[in-house]
C-alpha positions, 0 to 999 in steps of 0.5 A, a space after each residue: 437800185 440794182 436788182 441784186 441789191 433789191 433782192 437782198 434788201 427784200 430778203 433782209 426785211 423778210 427774214 427779220 420780220 420772220 424771225 421776229 414772228 417766231 421769236 418775239 411776237 410782242 415786238 412786231 405787235 409794238 412795230 405794228 402800232 408804230 407803223 399803222 401810223 406810217 405805213 399799214 397795219 398788220 392784221 391780227 390774222 398774221 398774229 394767229 398763225 404767226 409760226 406759219 407766217 414766219 416760217 413762210 417769210 423765212 423761206 421767201 427770204 432764202 429764195 430772195 438770197 438765192 435769187 441775188 446770188 443767181 444774178 450775180 453769177 449769171 452776169 
């Protein structure tokens, strides 16, 4: 996996989770229950500050997309 595709993958995951935290927090809670058995549990603090975390994830996703764009134009 190249660095560009890794940046795009991480950016897409962060973007999707950020929008879900902002618009559909109940779906993130259901996803949390499902993923708690497989991966890790999302802390309840995340749901307390869901708007801040959602906006932060969207900003991080935009940064990752910019880095992917930068890496493609650099080479």
